[in-house]
C-alpha positions as CSV (number, residue, x, y, z in Angstrom):
1,X,15.2,-9.9,22.8
2,X,14.4,-8.5,19.4
3,X,10.7,-7.8,18.5
4,X,8.8,-10.1,16.2
5,X,6.6,-8.8,13.4
6,X,4.2,-10.5,11.1
7,X,3.3,-8.8,7.8
8,X,0.3,-9.8,5.5
9,X,0.7,-8.6,1.9
10,X,4.4,-9.2,2.2
11,X,4.8,-9.6,-1.6
12,X,3.4,-6.2,-2.3
13,X,5.1,-2.8,-2.6
14,X,4.4,-1.8,1.0
15,X,5.2,-5.2,2.4
16,X,8.7,-5.3,1.0
17,X,9.5,-1.7,2.1
18,X,8.1,-2.4,5.6
19,X,10.1,-5.6,6.0
20,X,13.3,-3.8,5.1
21,X,12.5,-1.0,7.6
22,X,11.7,-3.4,10.4
23,X,14.8,-5.5,9.8
24,X,16.9,-2.3,10.0
25,X,15.2,-1.7,13.3
26,X,16.4,-5.0,14.6
27,X,13.1,-7.0,14.2
28,X,12.6,-10.6,13.3
29,X,10.2,-10.4,10.4
30,X,7.7,-13.0,9.0
31,X,5.7,-12.6,5.9
32,X,2.3,-14.3,5.5
33,X,2.2,-16.4,2.3
34,X,-0.8,-18.1,0.8
35,X,0.8,-21.4,-0.3
36,X,4.5,-22.0,-0.6
37,X,4.2,-22.0,-4.4
38,X,3.3,-18.3,-4.4
39,X,5.1,-17.0,-7.5
40,X,5.9,-13.6,-5.9
41,X,7.6,-15.2,-2.9
42,X,11.0,-15.5,-4.7
43,X,10.8,-11.8,-5.8
44,X,10.4,-10.5,-2.2
45,X,13.0,-13.0,-1.0
46,X,15.5,-11.4,-3.4
47,X,14.6,-7.9,-2.1
48,X,14.6,-8.9,1.5
49,X,16.8,-11.9,2.1
50,X,16.5,-12.1,5.9
51,X,12.7,-12.7,5.8
52,X,11.0,-15.8,7.2
53,X,7.6,-17.0,5.9
54,X,4.5,-18.6,7.4
55,X,1.5,-20.0,5.6
56,X,-1.9,-18.3,6.0
57,X,-4.8,-16.9,4.0
58,X,-6.9,-13.9,4.8
59,X,-10.0,-15.9,3.6
60,X,-9.3,-18.8,6.1
61,X,-9.7,-18.1,9.8
62,X,-8.0,-21.2,11.1
63,X,-4.9,-20.6,9.0
64,X,-4.6,-17.1,10.5
65,X,-4.9,-18.5,14.0
66,X,-2.2,-21.0,13.2
67,X,0.1,-18.4,11.8
68,X,-0.3,-16.0,14.7
69,X,0.2,-18.9,17.2
70,X,3.3,-20.1,15.4
71,X,5.1,-16.7,15.0
72,X,4.0,-15.2,18.4
73,X,4.4,-11.7,17.0
74,X,4.7,-8.5,19.0
75,X,3.2,-6.6,16.1
76,X,1.0,-7.5,13.1
77,X,0.8,-5.3,10.0
78,X,-2.3,-6.1,7.9
79,X,-1.3,-4.9,4.4
80,X,-2.8,-7.8,2.6
81,X,-5.5,-6.6,0.1
82,X,-6.6,-6.4,-3.4
83,X,-5.3,-2.9,-3.9
84,X,-6.1,-2.0,-7.5
85,X,-9.3,0.1,-7.1
86,X,-10.8,-0.5,-10.6
87,X,-10.7,-4.2,-10.0
88,X,-13.2,-3.8,-7.2
89,X,-16.0,-3.1,-9.7
90,X,-15.2,-6.3,-11.6
91,X,-14.8,-8.6,-8.5
92,X,-16.6,-6.8,-5.7
93,X,-17.4,-9.9,-3.7
94,X,-13.7,-11.1,-3.7
95,X,-12.5,-7.6,-2.8
96,X,-15.0,-7.4,0.1
97,X,-13.9,-10.8,1.4
98,X,-10.2,-9.9,1.5
99,X,-10.2,-6.2,2.1
100,X,-13.1,-6.3,4.6
101,X,-13.7,-9.7,6.1
102,X,-9.9,-10.4,6.0
103,X,-9.4,-7.7,8.6
104,X,-12.0,-9.2,10.9
105,X,-10.4,-12.7,10.5
106,X,-7.0,-11.3,11.5
107,X,-8.5,-9.4,14.5
108,X,-10.3,-12.6,15.5
109,X,-7.1,-14.6,15.2
110,X,-5.3,-12.1,17.6
111,X,-8.2,-12.2,20.0
112,X,-8.4,-16.0,20.1
113,X,-4.6,-16.6,20.3
114,X,-4.3,-13.9,23.0
115,X,-7.4,-15.1,24.9
116,X,-9.0,-11.6,25.0
117,X,-12.7,-12.3,25.7
118,X,-13.8,-9.1,27.3
119,X,-13.1,-5.3,27.6
120,X,-9.6,-4.7,28.9
121,X,-8.0,-1.3,29.3
122,X,-4.4,-2.4,29.7
123,X,-2.8,-2.5,26.2
124,X,0.7,-3.4,27.4
125,X,2.3,-6.8,26.6
126,X,-0.2,-7.7,23.9
127,X,0.0,-8.1,20.1
128,X,-0.2,-4.7,18.5
129,X,-2.2,-4.6,15.2
130,X,-1.9,-2.2,12.3
131,X,-4.6,-2.0,9.7
132,X,-3.9,-0.5,6.3
133,X,-6.8,1.9,5.8
134,X,-7.1,4.1,2.7
135,X,-7.8,7.6,1.5
136,X,-10.3,6.0,-0.8
137,X,-12.6,5.8,2.2
138,X,-13.1,9.6,1.9
139,X,-14.3,9.2,-1.7
140,X,-16.6,12.1,-2.6
141,X,-14.9,14.3,0.0
142,X,-16.8,16.3,2.5
143,X,-13.9,18.7,3.0
144,X,-10.4,19.3,1.7
145,X,-7.9,18.5,3.0
146,X,-9.1,15.3,4.7
147,X,-8.2,14.6,8.3
148,X,-9.0,12.0,11.0
149,X,-12.4,13.5,11.7
150,X,-13.5,13.8,8.0
151,X,-16.5,11.7,7.3
152,X,-16.2,8.8,4.8
153,X,-18.1,8.7,1.5
154,X,-16.5,5.9,-0.4
155,X,-17.0,5.7,-4.2
156,X,-16.0,2.2,-5.0
157,X,-16.4,-1.4,-3.6
158,X,-12.7,-1.1,-2.6
159,X,-13.4,2.0,-0.6
160,X,-16.5,0.5,1.0
161,X,-14.6,-2.7,2.1
162,X,-11.7,-0.6,3.4
163,X,-14.2,1.5,5.4
164,X,-15.5,-1.7,7.0
165,X,-12.0,-2.8,7.9
166,X,-11.3,0.6,9.4
167,X,-14.4,0.5,11.6
168,X,-14.0,-3.1,12.7
169,X,-10.5,-2.3,13.8
170,X,-11.8,0.5,15.9
171,X,-14.6,-1.7,17.3
172,X,-12.1,-4.3,18.4
173,X,-10.0,-1.7,20.1
174,X,-13.0,-0.4,22.0
175,X,-14.7,-3.7,22.7
176,X,-11.7,-5.8,23.7
177,X,-9.1,-3.3,24.7
178,X,-6.8,-4.4,21.8
179,X,-3.9,-2.2,20.7
180,X,-5.4,-1.8,17.1
181,X,-4.8,1.2,14.9
182,X,-5.5,2.2,11.3
183,X,-3.3,4.3,9.0
184,X,-5.4,6.2,6.5
185,X,-2.6,6.3,4.0
186,X,-3.0,8.5,0.9
187,X,-1.6,7.4,-2.5
188,X,2.0,6.2,-2.1
189,X,4.1,4.9,-5.0
190,X,7.6,3.6,-5.8
191,X,9.5,1.7,-8.5
192,X,8.0,-1.4,-6.9
193,X,4.4,-0.4,-7.6
194,X,2.5,-2.8,-9.9
195,X,2.3,-1.9,-13.5
196,X,-1.5,-1.5,-13.4
197,X,-1.3,1.6,-11.2
198,X,-1.4,4.9,-13.0
199,X,1.9,6.3,-11.8
200,X,3.8,3.1,-12.7
201,X,1.9,2.8,-15.9
202,X,3.2,6.3,-16.8
203,X,6.8,5.7,-15.8
204,X,6.9,2.3,-17.6
205,X,5.4,3.9,-20.8
206,X,7.8,6.9,-20.7
207,X,10.8,4.5,-20.4
208,X,9.7,2.4,-23.2
209,X,8.7,5.3,-25.5
210,X,12.1,6.9,-24.8
211,X,13.9,3.6,-25.8
212,X,11.6,3.1,-28.9
213,X,9.6,0.1,-27.6
214,X,6.3,1.9,-27.4
215,X,4.5,4.6,-29.4
216,X,1.6,5.8,-27.3
217,X,0.3,5.9,-23.7
218,X,-3.5,5.6,-23.1
219,X,-4.9,7.1,-19.9
220,X,-8.4,7.9,-18.5
221,X,-9.1,10.9,-16.4
222,X,-6.1,13.3,-16.5
223,X,-7.8,15.8,-14.2
224,X,-8.1,13.4,-11.2
225,X,-6.1,14.9,-8.3
226,X,-4.2,13.0,-5.7
227,X,-1.8,13.4,-2.8
228,X,1.1,11.2,-3.9
229,X,4.0,10.2,-1.7
230,X,6.9,7.7,-1.6
231,X,6.0,4.3,-0.1
232,X,9.4,4.1,1.7
233,X,8.4,7.1,3.7
234,X,4.9,5.8,4.5
235,X,6.0,2.5,6.0
236,X,8.0,4.5,8.6
237,X,4.6,6.0,9.7
238,X,3.1,2.5,10.0
239,X,5.8,1.5,12.4
240,X,5.6,4.7,14.4
241,X,1.9,4.2,15.0
242,X,2.6,0.9,16.8
243,X,5.2,2.5,19.1
244,X,2.9,5.0,20.9
245,X,1.7,4.6,24.4
246,X,-1.9,4.8,23.3
247,X,-3.5,3.4,20.1
248,X,-4.9,5.9,17.6
249,X,-5.7,6.3,13.9
250,X,-3.7,8.6,11.7
251,X,-4.0,10.2,8.2
252,X,-0.7,10.0,6.3
253,X,0.1,12.1,3.3
254,X,2.1,15.0,2.0
255,X,-0.6,17.6,1.9
256,X,0.3,18.5,-1.7
257,X,-2.1,17.8,-4.6
258,X,-1.0,16.8,-8.1
259,X,-3.1,15.7,-11.1
260,X,-2.5,12.8,-13.4
261,X,-1.6,15.4,-16.0
262,X,1.1,16.7,-13.7
263,X,2.5,13.2,-13.3
264,X,2.6,12.7,-17.1
265,X,4.2,16.0,-17.7
266,X,7.0,15.5,-15.1
267,X,7.8,12.0,-16.3
268,X,8.0,12.9,-20.0
269,X,10.0,16.1,-19.3
270,X,12.5,14.0,-17.4
271,X,13.5,12.2,-20.6
272,X,13.2,15.3,-22.8
273,X,9.9,14.6,-24.4
274,X,6.7,16.5,-24.8
275,X,3.9,14.5,-23.3
276,X,1.2,15.8,-25.6
277,X,2.8,14.1,-28.5
278,X,2.4,10.6,-27.0
279,X,-0.6,10.6,-24.6
280,X,-4.2,9.7,-25.7
281,X,-7.4,9.5,-23.7
282,X,-9.3,6.2,-23.5
283,X,-12.8,6.7,-22.1
284,X,-13.0,3.0,-21.1
285,X,-10.2,3.7,-18.5
286,X,-12.4,6.2,-16.6
287,X,-13.9,4.8,-13.3
288,X,-17.7,4.3,-13.0
289,X,-17.6,6.7,-10.0
290,X,-14.5,8.9,-9.9
291,X,-12.8,10.3,-6.8
292,X,-11.8,13.7,-8.1
293,X,-9.7,15.2,-5.2
294,X,-7.8,13.7,-2.3
295,X,-5.4,15.7,-0.1
296,X,-4.2,14.8,3.4
297,X,-4.0,16.9,6.5
298,X,-1.3,14.9,8.3
299,X,-0.8,17.4,11.1
300,X,-1.7,14.9,13.8
301,X,1.0,12.4,12.5
302,X,3.6,15.2,12.4
303,X,2.8,16.4,15.9
304,X,2.3,13.0,17.6
305,X,4.5,10.6,15.6
306,X,7.2,13.1,14.5
307,X,6.6,11.8,11.0
308,X,7.6,13.8,7.8
309,X,7.8,12.7,4.2
310,X,11.3,13.0,2.6
311,X,10.5,12.5,-1.1
312,X,8.4,15.1,-3.0
313,X,6.2,14.2,-6.0
314,X,8.5,15.4,-8.8
315,X,11.4,13.5,-7.3
316,X,9.2,10.4,-6.9
317,X,8.2,10.4,-10.6
318,X,11.8,10.9,-11.7
319,X,12.9,8.1,-9.4
320,X,10.3,5.7,-11.0
321,X,11.2,6.7,-14.6
322,X,14.9,6.2,-13.9
323,X,14.2,2.8,-12.5
324,X,12.1,1.7,-15.4
325,X,14.7,3.1,-17.9
326,X,17.2,0.8,-16.2
327,X,14.8,-2.1,-16.3
328,X,13.9,-1.6,-20.0
329,X,17.5,-1.2,-21.0
330,X,18.4,-4.5,-19.2
331,X,15.6,-6.2,-21.1
332,X,16.9,-4.8,-24.4
333,X,20.4,-6.0,-23.6
334,X,19.1,-9.5,-22.7
335,X,17.0,-9.6,-26.0
336,X,20.1,-8.5,-28.0
337,X,22.1,-11.3,-26.4
338,X,19.4,-13.9,-27.3
339,X,19.3,-12.6,-30.9
340,X,23.1,-12.8,-31.1
341,X,23.1,-16.4,-29.8
342,X,25.6,-15.4,-27.1
343,X,23.6,-16.2,-24.0
């Protein structure tokens, strides 16, 4: 029989790529949806037509228990979160409820549905749980590159909440013998990334500037350095983590650092423009507490999971710009049809 997987955060970038990957692997896949009127449900349904859906809310314990009991999954991937870091200063309580307590509620749902009330060493035949941890937990980094043993120094409410989710996942693994792992994923992007994230903000602006729809691009800290990879590569790592004999936590990243300035330069060069002619600095876009440098040491994932990234950073930025050029061109064609009265 094919395996069954339940994914929270199914309407996000990672959720859609993971669903596609698991379906290709022969899984039956369910996505957790908060209310059937979710406006993003139709979008992910178009991307991944073979998906099934089940209602549930990371802020409602009973709904999670019902969802897990209904689906009876072999694997649960907890990707549901408010993932835009700057928002965590504006709504810290909400971010903590979803990104932190939401992890606890899902672990409790697994424990209650599975009837695991004490420490058990046998992890076979039970629901396997993946928690989407984050490189933001490393924050004001103690060492570079960061690895599984690097201490956490989060610099945002988002990072603090993710750190709680990471530790409570480990605690349930150690307390109840659950197969529960965390993937400490470094920044991963794609054409499906939300427009509020800096890489997508750049690729969208470059496409619109090239086509004459936009004049300038405002950004915050151009010197912030990140380890950026392709989301389609990173969901493969999530799946691999749950296929191991023993549960463990892994850092996932490329090991290469690039600045926001690099991202801007690569994107503008791809369309034959000089970025310095179009980019301005807006101090209001700088974080209250910045994370300056993040770089992954993913040697453990390479050695134990056999995982390697396939898309490098310049290729990723060009991929995103090309996608946004196609999207902006379609929007222009649609607008022209409306103006001509031929639609």
